[in-house]
C-alpha positions as CSV (number, residue, x, y, z in Angstrom):
1,M,-8.3,-17.1,-13.7
2,Q,-5.5,-16.2,-16.2
3,V,-5.9,-13.2,-18.4
4,D,-5.8,-15.4,-21.6
5,Q,-8.8,-17.4,-20.3
6,I,-11.1,-14.4,-20.1
7,P,-13.2,-14.2,-23.3
8,E,-12.7,-11.1,-25.5
9,I,-9.9,-9.8,-23.3
10,T,-6.5,-9.1,-24.9
11,S,-3.2,-8.9,-23.0
12,K,-1.4,-7.4,-26.0
13,R,-0.7,-3.7,-26.2
14,Q,-0.8,-3.4,-29.9
15,S,-2.7,-4.8,-32.9
16,E,-1.7,-8.3,-34.1
17,S,0.2,-6.9,-37.0
18,L,2.3,-4.5,-34.9
19,S,2.9,-7.0,-32.1
20,Q,4.7,-9.3,-34.5
21,M,7.3,-6.6,-35.3
22,P,10.5,-6.9,-33.2
23,F,11.3,-3.8,-31.0
24,K,14.7,-2.3,-31.0
25,R,15.8,-1.0,-27.7
26,G,16.1,2.8,-27.7
27,K,17.3,5.1,-24.9
28,D,13.7,5.6,-23.9
29,T,12.7,1.9,-24.0
30,I,11.9,-0.4,-21.1
31,F,10.5,-3.9,-21.3
32,S,8.0,-5.8,-19.1
33,E,10.5,-7.8,-17.0
34,E,12.5,-4.7,-16.1
35,V,9.3,-2.9,-15.0
36,W,8.4,-5.8,-12.9
37,Q,11.8,-5.8,-11.2
38,L,11.6,-2.1,-10.5
39,L,8.1,-2.4,-9.0
40,N,9.1,-5.5,-6.9
41,N,12.1,-3.7,-5.5
42,Q,9.9,-0.8,-4.6
43,W,7.3,-3.0,-2.9
44,K,9.9,-4.8,-0.9
45,S,11.5,-1.6,0.4
46,P,10.3,-0.5,3.9
47,L,8.4,2.7,4.3
48,P,10.5,5.4,6.1
49,D,9.3,6.5,9.5
50,A,6.4,8.9,9.6
51,S,8.7,11.5,11.1
52,V,10.8,11.5,7.9
53,M,7.8,12.1,5.6
54,F,5.5,14.4,7.7
55,P,4.6,17.2,7.6
56,W,5.9,17.2,4.0
57,L,3.2,14.6,2.8
58,H,0.5,17.0,3.9
59,G,1.5,18.9,0.7
60,D,1.1,22.4,2.1
61,T,4.8,23.3,2.8
62,Q,7.0,25.4,0.6
63,E,9.6,22.6,0.2
64,V,9.2,20.5,-2.9
65,L,11.2,17.7,-1.3
66,P,11.4,16.3,2.3
67,Q,14.4,17.7,4.2
68,R,15.9,14.2,4.6
69,Y,15.8,13.8,0.8
70,V,17.5,17.2,0.3
71,D,20.3,16.1,2.7
72,E,20.6,12.5,1.4
73,P,18.9,12.1,-2.0
74,Y,20.1,8.5,-2.3
75,H,19.2,7.4,1.2
76,S,17.3,4.0,1.2
77,D,14.5,5.7,3.2
78,F,13.0,6.8,-0.2
79,D,13.3,3.5,-2.1
80,R,9.5,3.1,-1.6
81,F,8.8,6.1,-3.7
82,V,11.2,5.9,-6.7
83,V,8.9,4.4,-9.4
84,S,5.8,6.0,-11.0
85,V,3.9,4.2,-13.7
86,I,1.6,6.5,-15.8
87,R,-0.9,5.6,-18.6
88,S,-0.9,8.0,-21.5
89,N,-4.0,6.7,-23.2
90,I,-6.1,9.0,-25.3
91,R,-9.6,7.4,-25.5
92,D,-9.7,4.3,-27.7
93,N,-13.1,3.2,-29.1
94,K,-11.9,-0.4,-29.2
95,Y,-11.4,-1.0,-25.4
96,I,-13.4,-0.3,-22.3
97,E,-12.0,3.0,-20.9
98,N,-11.2,1.6,-17.4
99,S,-9.3,-1.4,-18.8
100,G,-5.7,-1.8,-19.9
101,L,-4.3,-0.8,-16.5
102,L,-1.0,-2.0,-15.2
103,K,-0.5,-2.7,-11.5
104,S,0.4,0.5,-9.6
105,S,-0.7,2.5,-12.6
106,L,-1.7,6.2,-12.5
107,E,-3.6,8.5,-14.9
108,V,-2.5,11.8,-16.3
109,F,-4.7,13.8,-13.9
110,D,-3.4,12.0,-10.9
111,I,-0.2,14.0,-11.5
112,L,-1.0,17.1,-13.6
113,L,-3.6,19.9,-13.3
114,P,-6.3,19.8,-16.0
115,I,-6.8,22.8,-18.3
116,G,-9.6,25.0,-16.9
117,K,-12.6,25.9,-18.9
118,E,-11.6,29.6,-19.0
119,T,-7.9,28.8,-19.5
120,T,-6.1,29.4,-22.7
121,I,-3.3,26.9,-22.8
122,D,-1.2,29.0,-25.3
123,T,-1.1,31.9,-22.8
124,V,-0.3,29.6,-19.9
125,V,2.6,27.8,-21.5
126,K,4.1,31.1,-22.9
127,D,3.9,32.7,-19.5
128,L,5.3,29.7,-17.6
129,L,8.3,29.2,-20.0
130,K,9.2,32.8,-20.6
131,S,11.3,33.1,-17.4
132,L,13.3,29.9,-18.2
133,E,16.6,29.9,-20.0
134,G,17.3,28.0,-23.2
135,V,13.7,27.7,-24.3
136,S,13.1,27.9,-28.1
137,E,10.0,28.8,-29.9
138,E,9.8,25.2,-31.1
139,D,9.8,24.0,-27.5
140,V,6.9,26.3,-26.7
141,L,4.8,25.3,-29.7
142,Q,5.4,21.6,-29.1
143,L,4.5,21.9,-25.4
144,I,1.3,23.7,-26.3
145,E,0.4,20.9,-28.7
146,D,1.1,18.2,-26.2
147,C,-0.8,19.9,-23.4
148,S,-3.8,20.4,-25.7
149,L,-3.7,16.7,-26.6
150,F,-3.9,15.5,-23.0
151,E,-6.0,18.6,-21.9
152,A,-3.5,19.0,-19.1
153,M,-1.3,21.9,-18.0
154,P,2.5,21.4,-17.4
155,L,1.9,21.9,-13.7
156,L,1.8,19.2,-11.0
157,K,-1.3,18.9,-8.8
158,T,0.9,20.1,-5.9
159,D,1.5,23.4,-7.7
160,P,-1.5,25.2,-6.2
161,F,0.5,25.2,-3.0
162,H,3.5,26.7,-4.6
163,S,2.9,28.5,-8.0
164,V,-0.6,28.4,-9.4
165,Y,-1.4,30.0,-12.7
166,N,-3.9,32.7,-12.3
167,S,-5.9,33.2,-15.5
168,D,-7.4,36.5,-14.2
169,N,-4.2,38.4,-14.5
170,N,-2.1,36.0,-16.6
171,C,0.6,35.6,-14.1
172,V,2.1,33.0,-11.8
173,R,1.3,33.7,-8.1
174,N,2.4,32.2,-4.8
175,N,-0.4,30.5,-2.8
176,Y,1.6,29.2,0.1
177,Q,-0.3,28.3,3.3
178,K,0.9,26.7,6.5
179,W,0.5,23.0,6.6
180,K,-1.2,23.0,10.0
181,Q,-4.6,23.7,8.5
182,P,-7.0,20.9,9.4
183,R,-8.1,20.4,5.7
184,T,-4.5,19.5,4.8
185,F,-4.5,16.4,7.0
186,R,-6.5,14.5,4.4
187,R,-5.2,15.5,1.0
188,F,-5.1,12.0,-0.4
189,D,-5.6,13.4,-3.8
190,L,-2.1,15.0,-3.8
191,Q,-0.2,11.9,-2.9
192,P,0.4,10.5,-6.4
193,S,1.8,13.9,-7.4
194,L,3.9,14.1,-4.3
195,Q,5.4,10.7,-5.0
196,F,6.2,12.0,-8.5
197,H,8.4,14.6,-6.7
198,L,10.5,11.7,-5.4
199,T,10.4,9.6,-8.5
200,K,13.6,8.5,-10.1
201,H,12.1,6.1,-12.7
202,C,8.9,7.2,-14.5
203,I,7.4,4.5,-16.9
204,V,4.8,5.7,-19.4
205,Y,2.7,3.2,-21.4
206,C,-0.5,2.9,-23.5
207,V,-2.7,0.3,-25.0
208,T,-3.6,2.1,-28.2
209,D,-2.2,1.6,-31.7
210,S,-1.3,5.3,-32.0
211,C,1.2,5.7,-29.1
212,C,1.5,9.2,-27.6
213,C,3.8,8.2,-24.7
214,D,6.6,10.5,-25.9
215,R,4.3,13.5,-25.9
216,L,3.2,12.8,-22.3
217,I,6.8,12.5,-21.3
218,N,7.4,15.9,-22.8
219,V,4.7,17.5,-20.6
220,L,5.9,15.7,-17.5
221,K,9.5,16.8,-18.0
222,W,8.4,20.4,-18.3
223,A,6.3,20.0,-15.2
224,R,9.2,18.7,-13.2
225,R,11.4,21.5,-14.5
226,L,8.9,24.2,-13.6
227,A,8.6,22.6,-10.1
228,K,12.4,22.6,-9.7
229,L,12.5,18.9,-9.1
230,P,15.6,16.7,-9.6
231,E,16.3,14.8,-12.8
232,C,14.2,11.7,-13.5
233,Q,14.6,8.8,-16.0
234,F,11.6,8.6,-18.3
235,K,11.0,5.3,-20.1
236,I,8.3,4.0,-22.5
237,L,7.1,0.5,-22.0
238,R,7.4,-1.3,-25.3
239,G,6.7,-4.8,-26.6
240,E,4.2,-7.4,-25.3
241,I,3.2,-6.8,-21.7
242,Q,3.4,-9.8,-19.4
243,D,0.3,-11.1,-17.7
244,K,1.7,-10.5,-14.2
245,L,2.0,-6.8,-14.9
246,W,-1.7,-6.3,-15.6
247,G,-4.0,-5.0,-12.9
248,T,-7.0,-4.9,-15.3
249,P,-6.1,-6.2,-18.8
250,P,-7.4,-4.5,-22.0
251,I,-11.0,-5.6,-22.5
252,L,-13.0,-5.1,-25.7
253,L,-16.1,-3.1,-25.6
254,S,-18.0,-6.0,-27.1
255,S,-17.5,-8.0,-23.9
256,L,-20.1,-5.8,-22.2
257,Q,-22.8,-7.1,-24.5
258,T,-22.6,-10.7,-23.1
259,K,-23.0,-11.8,-19.5
260,K,-22.7,-15.3,-18.3
261,G,-24.2,-14.3,-14.9
262,L,-24.8,-11.1,-12.9
263,C,-21.3,-9.9,-13.7
264,S,-19.7,-9.2,-17.1
265,D,-16.1,-10.2,-17.8
266,F,-15.2,-6.5,-17.2
267,D,-16.9,-6.5,-13.8
268,L,-14.9,-9.6,-12.7
269,A,-11.6,-8.2,-14.1
270,T,-12.3,-4.9,-12.4
271,F,-13.1,-6.5,-9.0
272,K,-9.8,-8.4,-9.2
273,N,-7.8,-5.1,-9.4
274,W,-7.7,-3.5,-5.9
275,D,-5.7,-0.6,-7.3
276,R,-8.6,0.9,-9.2
277,D,-12.4,1.5,-9.3
278,M,-12.9,1.3,-5.6
279,Y,-16.3,3.0,-6.0
280,Y,-17.5,-0.1,-7.9
281,T,-16.0,-2.4,-5.2
282,E,-17.6,-0.4,-2.5
283,R,-21.1,-0.7,-4.1
284,L,-20.5,-4.4,-4.4
285,E,-19.6,-4.7,-0.8
286,V,-22.7,-2.6,0.2
287,S,-25.0,-4.8,-1.8
288,K,-23.5,-7.9,-0.2
289,M,-23.5,-6.6,3.3
290,S,-27.1,-5.2,3.2
291,S,-28.7,-7.9,1.1
292,A,-32.3,-9.0,1.9
293,T,-33.0,-10.4,5.4
294,K,-36.3,-11.2,7.0
295,V,-37.7,-8.9,9.7
296,E,-40.9,-10.4,11.1
297,N,-43.0,-11.1,8.0
298,I,-41.4,-8.7,5.6
299,W,-38.0,-8.7,3.8
300,C,-35.7,-5.7,3.9
301,G,-33.0,-5.4,1.3
302,N,-31.3,-3.3,-1.4
303,S,-31.8,-2.4,-5.1
304,T,-29.6,-5.3,-6.1
305,D,-32.0,-7.7,-4.5
306,A,-34.8,-6.2,-6.6
307,E,-32.8,-6.3,-9.8
308,I,-31.9,-10.0,-9.2
309,W,-35.6,-10.7,-8.7
310,K,-36.4,-9.0,-12.0
311,I,-34.0,-11.2,-14.0
312,G,-35.3,-14.3,-12.3
313,K,-32.0,-15.3,-10.7
314,F,-32.6,-17.5,-7.6
315,T,-30.7,-20.0,-5.7
316,E,-31.9,-23.6,-5.4
317,N,-31.0,-23.7,-1.7
318,D,-34.2,-23.2,0.2
319,T,-32.8,-24.3,3.6
320,L,-31.2,-21.0,4.5
321,E,-33.8,-18.2,4.7
322,T,-31.3,-15.4,5.5
323,P,-27.6,-14.8,4.8
324,T,-25.0,-14.4,7.4
325,T,-25.3,-11.2,9.5
326,Y,-23.9,-8.0,8.0
327,Y,-21.0,-7.7,10.4
328,E,-19.7,-11.2,9.8
329,P,-16.5,-11.3,7.7
330,S,-18.0,-14.1,5.7
331,N,-20.7,-11.7,4.5
332,S,-18.2,-9.7,2.5
333,V,-16.5,-9.6,-0.8
334,V,-13.3,-8.5,0.8
335,N,-11.7,-11.9,0.9
336,A,-13.7,-13.5,-2.0
337,T,-11.4,-15.6,-4.2
338,D,-13.8,-17.6,-6.3
339,L,-15.3,-14.9,-8.4
340,N,-18.8,-16.1,-9.2
341,D,-22.3,-14.8,-8.6
342,N,-22.8,-16.8,-5.4
343,A,-19.5,-15.4,-3.9
344,L,-20.2,-11.8,-4.9
345,F,-24.0,-11.6,-4.2
346,N,-26.4,-13.1,-1.6
347,I,-28.8,-14.5,-4.2
348,P,-32.3,-15.0,-2.8
349,S,-34.0,-18.3,-2.5
350,K,-36.9,-19.3,-4.8
351,T,-39.2,-19.2,-1.8
352,N,-38.7,-15.4,-1.6
353,D,-40.9,-14.8,-4.6
354,W,-41.7,-11.3,-3.7
355,R,-44.9,-9.7,-5.0
356,L,-45.1,-6.4,-3.1
357,F,-42.1,-4.1,-3.6
358,I,-41.8,-0.8,-1.7
359,N,-38.9,1.3,-3.1
360,C,-37.6,3.9,-0.6
361,F,-35.6,6.6,-2.3
362,E,-34.7,10.3,-2.0
363,N,-37.4,12.7,-3.3
364,A,-40.0,10.0,-3.5
365,Q,-43.5,11.0,-2.6
366,L,-45.9,9.1,-0.3
367,P,-48.1,6.7,-2.3
368,S,-51.7,7.8,-2.6
369,L,-54.0,6.7,0.2
370,E,-56.5,5.6,-2.4
371,K,-54.0,3.1,-3.9
372,I,-52.9,1.7,-0.5
373,S,-56.6,1.3,0.5
374,E,-57.4,-0.5,-2.7
375,L,-54.5,-3.0,-2.1
376,I,-55.6,-3.6,1.5
377,K,-59.1,-4.4,0.3
378,H,-58.2,-6.3,-2.9
379,P,-54.7,-7.9,-2.9
380,V,-53.4,-9.0,-6.3
381,D,-51.2,-11.9,-7.4
382,T,-49.2,-9.8,-9.9
383,P,-46.1,-7.8,-8.7
384,V,-47.0,-4.4,-7.2
385,W,-44.3,-1.6,-7.1
386,L,-44.8,1.3,-4.7
387,S,-42.5,4.2,-3.6
388,F,-42.0,5.7,-0.2
389,P,-39.9,8.8,1.0
390,S,-36.4,8.1,2.3
391,S,-35.4,8.3,5.9
392,G,-34.6,11.9,6.9
393,S,-37.1,13.4,4.4
394,I,-40.3,13.4,6.5
395,G,-40.3,16.3,9.0
396,L,-42.8,17.4,11.6
397,G,-44.0,20.0,9.1
398,N,-45.0,17.2,6.7
399,L,-47.3,15.6,9.1
400,N,-50.9,16.3,8.2
401,L,-54.0,14.0,8.6
402,D,-53.6,12.6,5.1
403,S,-49.8,11.8,5.3
404,I,-50.2,10.2,8.8
405,Q,-53.1,8.0,7.5
406,T,-50.9,7.0,4.6
407,I,-48.0,6.0,6.8
408,L,-50.3,4.1,9.1
409,N,-51.9,2.2,6.2
410,V,-48.6,1.4,4.6
411,C,-47.7,-0.3,7.9
412,H,-51.1,-2.0,7.8
413,L,-50.5,-3.2,4.2
414,L,-47.0,-4.6,5.1
415,E,-48.5,-6.6,8.0
416,F,-51.5,-8.1,6.3
417,Y,-50.8,-8.3,2.5
418,P,-50.9,-12.0,1.7
419,Q,-47.9,-12.1,-0.7
420,N,-44.2,-11.9,0.1
421,K,-43.0,-8.3,0.6
422,L,-39.7,-6.5,0.0
423,V,-38.9,-3.1,1.3
424,F,-35.7,-1.9,-0.4
425,S,-33.5,1.1,-1.2
426,P,-30.3,1.7,-3.1
427,D,-28.0,0.9,-0.2
428,G,-30.4,-1.3,1.8
429,Y,-30.5,0.8,5.0
430,T,-30.4,4.6,4.6
431,E,-33.7,5.2,2.9
432,T,-35.6,2.2,4.4
433,S,-35.0,2.7,8.1
434,F,-37.9,5.1,8.8
435,L,-40.5,2.9,7.3
436,L,-39.0,-0.3,8.8
437,V,-39.0,1.2,12.3
438,A,-42.5,2.6,11.9
439,Y,-43.7,-0.8,10.8
440,L,-42.2,-2.7,13.7
441,I,-43.6,-0.2,16.2
442,F,-47.0,-0.8,14.6
443,K,-46.7,-4.6,14.4
444,L,-45.1,-5.3,17.8
445,D,-46.7,-2.6,19.9
446,K,-43.3,-1.7,21.2
447,S,-41.7,1.7,22.0
448,L,-39.3,3.3,19.6
449,D,-36.3,2.5,21.8
450,E,-37.3,-1.1,22.1
451,V,-37.7,-1.5,18.3
452,I,-34.3,0.1,17.7
453,F,-32.6,-2.2,20.0
454,D,-34.5,-5.2,18.6
455,L,-33.5,-4.3,15.0
456,H,-29.9,-4.3,16.2
457,K,-29.8,-7.3,18.5
458,K,-32.6,-9.6,17.4
459,Y,-32.9,-9.0,13.7
460,D,-29.3,-8.0,13.0
461,R,-30.4,-5.6,10.3
462,P,-28.2,-2.6,9.3
463,F,-30.2,0.6,9.7
464,F,-29.6,4.3,10.0
465,L,-32.0,6.8,11.6
466,F,-31.4,10.5,11.3
467,L,-32.3,12.8,14.3
468,I,-35.4,14.1,12.5
469,D,-36.6,10.5,12.0
470,I,-36.2,9.9,15.8
471,Q,-38.2,13.1,16.5
472,V,-41.0,12.3,14.1
473,L,-41.3,8.6,15.2
474,S,-41.4,9.7,18.8
475,H,-44.5,11.7,17.9
476,L,-46.0,8.9,15.8
477,E,-45.2,6.1,18.3
478,T,-48.4,6.5,20.4
479,L,-50.7,6.4,17.3
480,L,-48.8,3.5,15.7
481,R,-49.2,1.5,18.9
482,Q,-52.8,2.5,19.4
483,Y,-53.7,0.9,16.0
484,S,-51.3,-2.0,16.4
485,P,-52.8,-5.5,15.6
486,M,-51.5,-6.6,19.0
487,R,-54.2,-4.3,20.5
488,N,-56.9,-4.8,17.9
489,E,-57.1,-8.5,17.2
490,T,-60.7,-8.3,16.1
491,T,-60.1,-5.6,13.5
492,D,-60.8,-6.8,9.9
493,P,-57.3,-6.8,8.2
494,K,-59.0,-6.0,4.8
495,L,-60.3,-2.6,6.0
496,P,-58.1,0.5,5.8
497,L,-57.4,2.3,9.1
498,T,-58.8,5.7,9.6
499,I,-57.8,8.4,12.1
500,D,-60.2,10.9,13.5
501,A,-59.4,14.6,13.9
502,D,-59.2,14.3,17.7
503,T,-56.6,11.5,17.6
504,F,-54.6,13.5,14.9
505,S,-54.5,16.6,17.0
506,K,-53.1,14.8,20.0
507,I,-50.0,13.7,18.1
508,F,-48.5,17.2,18.3
509,F,-49.0,17.4,22.1
510,I,-46.9,14.3,22.7
511,K,-43.6,15.1,24.3
512,P,-40.8,12.7,23.4
513,P,-39.2,11.0,26.4
514,T,-36.2,13.0,27.5
515,D,-34.4,9.9,28.7
516,S,-34.2,8.3,25.3
517,P,-30.6,7.4,24.6
518,F,-31.1,8.1,20.9
519,L,-32.2,11.7,21.5
520,K,-29.3,12.1,23.9
521,C,-26.9,10.9,21.2
522,K,-28.7,12.9,18.5
523,G,-28.2,10.1,16.1
524,P,-27.9,6.3,15.4
525,L,-26.4,3.5,17.4
526,P,-22.7,2.8,17.3
527,S,-21.6,0.9,14.2
528,R,-21.1,-2.9,14.5
529,I,-17.9,-3.7,12.5
530,L,-17.3,-7.3,13.6
531,P,-19.2,-9.5,16.0
532,H,-17.0,-8.3,18.9
533,L,-16.2,-4.8,17.6
534,Y,-18.2,-1.5,17.7
535,L,-17.2,1.9,16.4
536,G,-18.7,5.2,17.5
537,S,-18.4,8.7,18.9
538,L,-17.8,10.3,22.3
539,K,-21.6,10.9,22.5
540,H,-22.1,7.1,22.4
541,A,-19.5,6.7,25.1
542,Q,-21.3,9.2,27.3
543,C,-24.4,6.9,27.3
544,P,-23.3,3.9,29.4
545,E,-27.0,2.7,29.6
546,M,-27.0,2.4,25.8
547,L,-23.8,0.5,25.8
548,K,-25.0,-1.9,28.5
549,E,-28.2,-2.5,26.5
550,L,-26.0,-3.5,23.5
551,G,-24.0,-5.9,25.7
552,I,-20.8,-3.8,25.7
553,R,-18.6,-3.8,28.8
554,N,-15.3,-2.8,27.3
555,I,-14.4,0.6,25.9
556,I,-11.4,2.0,24.1
557,S,-11.2,5.8,24.4
558,V,-8.8,7.1,21.7
559,G,-7.6,10.6,22.7
560,E,-10.9,11.6,24.4
561,S,-12.1,11.3,28.0
562,V,-15.4,10.0,29.1
563,S,-17.0,12.2,31.7
564,W,-18.5,9.4,33.9
565,C,-15.2,7.6,34.1
566,R,-12.4,9.0,36.2
567,P,-9.2,7.9,34.4
568,R,-6.9,7.8,37.4
569,S,-9.2,6.0,39.8
570,N,-9.2,2.2,40.0
571,T,-6.4,2.1,37.4
572,V,-5.4,-1.6,37.0
573,N,-2.6,-1.1,34.5
574,E,-0.6,1.7,33.0
575,E,1.9,1.8,30.1
576,I,4.0,4.7,28.9
577,T,5.4,4.2,25.4
578,L,7.8,6.1,23.2
579,P,7.1,7.8,19.8
580,A,7.4,5.7,16.7
581,R,10.5,7.5,15.6
582,N,12.4,5.9,18.5
583,M,11.4,2.4,17.6
584,E,13.4,-0.1,15.6
585,R,11.1,-1.6,12.9
586,K,11.4,-5.3,12.7
587,R,9.4,-7.8,10.7
588,S,8.0,-9.6,13.7
589,N,5.0,-9.5,15.9
590,S,6.1,-6.6,17.9
591,F,8.2,-3.5,17.9
592,N,11.4,-3.3,20.0
593,V,11.2,0.0,21.9
594,L,14.6,1.5,22.0
595,P,15.0,4.4,24.5
596,T,17.2,7.2,23.3
597,A,18.8,10.1,25.2
598,N,16.4,12.6,23.6
599,S,13.3,10.5,23.7
600,Q,10.2,11.9,25.4
601,A,7.1,10.0,26.5
602,A,4.3,10.4,24.0
603,S,0.7,9.3,24.6
604,V,-0.2,7.2,27.7
605,I,-2.4,4.1,27.9
606,N,-4.1,3.3,31.2
607,I,-6.9,0.8,31.9
608,T,-9.6,1.6,34.3
609,E,-12.5,-0.4,35.7
610,Q,-15.6,1.5,36.8
611,D,-19.4,0.9,36.9
612,G,-19.0,-2.6,35.3
613,F,-17.0,-1.3,32.4
614,R,-13.3,-1.9,31.6
615,V,-12.0,1.3,29.9
616,C,-8.8,1.6,28.0
617,H,-7.7,5.2,27.8
618,I,-5.2,6.5,25.2
619,D,-4.4,10.0,26.3
620,N,-2.5,12.8,24.4
621,L,-3.4,11.5,21.0
622,G,-4.9,14.2,18.8
623,D,-6.2,14.2,15.2
624,N,-3.8,16.9,14.3
625,G,-1.6,15.4,11.6
626,M,1.3,15.1,13.9
627,D,0.6,12.7,16.8
628,P,1.7,9.1,15.8
629,M,-0.5,6.1,16.7
630,L,1.7,3.2,15.5
631,H,3.5,2.7,18.7
632,Q,0.1,2.2,20.5
633,L,-1.4,-0.4,18.2
634,D,0.2,-3.4,19.8
635,M,-1.3,-2.8,23.2
636,V,-4.7,-1.6,21.9
637,L,-5.1,-4.7,19.7
638,D,-4.0,-6.8,22.6
639,F,-6.8,-5.3,24.7
640,I,-9.3,-6.0,21.9
641,D,-8.0,-9.6,21.6
642,Q,-8.5,-10.2,25.3
643,C,-12.2,-9.1,24.8
644,Y,-12.5,-11.4,21.7
645,R,-11.1,-14.4,23.5
646,K,-13.6,-13.8,26.4
647,N,-16.4,-13.5,23.8
648,E,-17.0,-9.9,25.0
649,A,-17.8,-6.9,22.8
650,V,-15.6,-3.8,22.8
651,F,-16.5,-0.3,21.8
652,V,-13.9,2.0,20.2
653,H,-14.5,5.7,20.0
654,C,-12.7,9.1,19.6
655,M,-14.6,12.4,19.2
656,V,-16.6,11.7,16.1
657,G,-15.7,8.1,15.3
658,V,-14.2,8.7,11.9
659,S,-10.4,9.1,12.3
660,R,-8.5,7.9,15.4
661,S,-11.0,5.2,16.4
662,A,-11.6,4.2,12.8
663,T,-7.8,3.7,12.5
664,V,-7.9,1.2,15.4
665,C,-10.8,-0.7,13.9
666,I,-9.0,-0.9,10.5
667,A,-5.9,-2.3,12.1
668,E,-8.1,-4.9,14.0
669,C,-9.8,-5.9,10.7
670,M,-6.4,-6.2,9.0
671,K,-5.3,-8.6,11.7
672,R,-8.6,-10.4,12.2
673,L,-9.5,-10.8,8.4
674,D,-5.8,-11.4,7.4
675,C,-6.1,-8.8,4.7
676,G,-4.4,-5.7,3.4
677,L,-5.0,-2.1,4.3
678,L,-7.3,-1.2,1.4
679,K,-9.6,-4.2,2.0
680,A,-9.8,-3.5,5.7
681,Y,-10.5,0.2,5.1
682,L,-13.4,-0.7,2.7
683,Y,-14.8,-3.3,5.2
684,V,-14.9,-0.7,8.0
685,R,-16.1,2.1,5.8
686,V,-19.1,0.2,4.5
687,R,-20.1,-0.9,8.0
688,R,-19.9,2.6,9.4
689,L,-23.0,3.1,7.3
690,N,-23.9,6.7,6.6
691,I,-20.9,8.1,8.5
692,I,-17.8,8.4,6.2
693,I,-14.6,7.3,8.0
694,Q,-11.8,9.8,7.5
695,P,-8.5,8.7,9.0
696,S,-5.8,11.3,8.5
697,L,-2.9,10.9,6.1
698,M,-0.6,10.2,9.1
699,F,-2.8,7.4,10.4
700,V,-3.2,5.8,7.0
701,Y,0.6,6.0,6.5
702,E,1.1,4.3,9.8
703,L,-1.5,1.6,8.9
704,L,0.6,0.9,5.7
705,K,3.6,0.4,8.0
706,W,1.4,-1.9,10.1
707,Q,0.7,-3.9,7.0
708,E,4.5,-4.3,6.5
709,L,4.7,-5.6,10.1
710,Y,2.1,-8.2,9.9
711,E,2.7,-9.4,6.4
712,S,-0.8,-10.7,5.7
713,H,-1.4,-13.6,3.4
714,D,-3.7,-11.5,1.2
715,P,-2.7,-12.1,-2.5
716,D,-4.2,-8.7,-3.5
717,V,-2.4,-6.6,-1.0
718,T,-1.5,-3.1,-2.2
719,W,1.9,-1.8,-1.1
720,D,2.0,1.5,-3.0
721,W,1.4,4.6,-0.9
722,N,0.2,6.6,-3.9
723,M,-2.2,3.9,-5.0
724,I,-3.8,3.5,-1.6
725,C,-4.3,7.3,-1.4
726,R,-5.6,7.4,-4.9
727,C,-8.3,4.8,-4.0
728,I,-9.3,6.6,-0.8
729,S,-9.5,9.9,-2.7
730,Q,-11.7,8.3,-5.3
731,L,-14.1,7.0,-2.7
732,N,-14.2,10.3,-0.8
733,S,-14.8,12.3,-4.0
734,N,-18.3,10.8,-4.3
735,Y,-19.3,12.0,-0.8
736,I,-17.1,14.8,0.5
């Protein structure tokens, strides 16, 4: 859809009267086509090797520029970092705040430090500038005004690692720390500012009638001078902005008042821009992935399903009761091109006219036993809404006679209530899992372990049990099965269930089975990312019985050793490769490995067969911000592809399952889904469920090089290092 086809969206930067006025080119002026050419040249330039940019990109070294840049500032290695586009907008009441965004566009606080609550900007500016030569009083006053306007200090976000202003003693102090601190391996928030260090062309723009771009340029110039960075050309984008430059065009606030479907024009325009608002896109992907599916005779879904029901939006297609499984690429918004409600949501069928809703959420209380008993005795035709505590919130200390009877009778209500039932939570799995598993133990008269495997293999439902859930359910299992309708076929379903004191007391004498794989792993199952791909931790790998139960016979151990598998016995293949810095990058389907006189073997890949498993070991690959993985990806993905072609599942793990192994899974999704890094990152992130993937900066950088290599056909692919890091930082800020 073209920008000019979206109602109440304008692609003009200024008001109609101003846009008709011809612009005269000044020294600080740049026009749309020139900006487009600069960005295109940057996107087409190859990323330098990781060894050129690291450890500098960790942002915790004393050098403001990489050593290679200092030696050769005009070397083509840095052509990928020469342009920064920054929006200068002060809030405008006409447009939606998160609209009017150019492609590859940053905000002020992506680059500069905000003014602290206890900071007096006058004092800060005077202290910072007093040591500089040739600074007039007019310069100081103007900078104070400009900083106050943007509520930003003339200090880059990277300055806390070099010269941070300390308001306690009104001085500038040194805060240098060595880069080899684990926390620095994931400073995605610093990358836009670090790219600004290397920037040679800075373009500032706005979408307001009262342009303040020149005042932002003044603050940025002083920030560069204080950081002792080289000269940079600053330009203001003037004139009408071409459609091809917009990431999200300016959208009038009034457009939020009208919706043609589930999404507003702003929602659709935001979704099309993969540079921004990744939290919104993540929520959309979660709601699509965990949409309502039938588990026995109840439905389990998310808050979006309940909201769609409230507004009466149903699909006419009654033939498909459930959508595609959550790990299928087709059940994703990642590669959605036709932006309509049916593509972005799994809209329920008219036959799913739910009447009993149980909303599981944090801090919810158990429903009253009296209300549950009344519904069991006297079902109603009108919608009934109940709440239930989220998974992880019911501990052994919460189990008294009343609470256990309530849990038991909620399961009884779910089984026998005559109307359609929906158990839901905000994300569709975190908060609902305890109740869902308890219900299935009750209904099916199966053990906790059997139900967990059934949920995964038979019902294909995403779920996440915390360790405390497994412990509590282990104690409740005997009671739930004792009252199961499978054992009590003659029991009147319209009578609430009661527990006597003797039965209640026995619950606490039950000893959970020590051989349970879930107690051994102290957590959930491995995450299913694709039909053939699982992601998990070393604890999962140490439970071969669990893996066999899941149908997994292939394992990739990334930098970690599995105790039950002897790496050097029964080795069927072994490859030794060279570090990525000794490789010649070519735009083809492989790297040419070029040995050099000084090259040393890096990590080693060997493939072992033992106890019915085929294990691919990658040794000597740490999550330390230094060890490269790029040179291993070809062989690792070949191993995965062999499993895929044989219709076999493969399990990828490292220590925790969030960095090294997650990087391998992202690369596989880039290849298998034919999409860019950001989309694959989001796809894997959402299917890792409650565990946040955290590939290090080094690994994400190498994945961006991997994106160059495979040249996907994704029209929304993002090439900018700073934008990819900005998006990841935005996602992480909501959880970490």
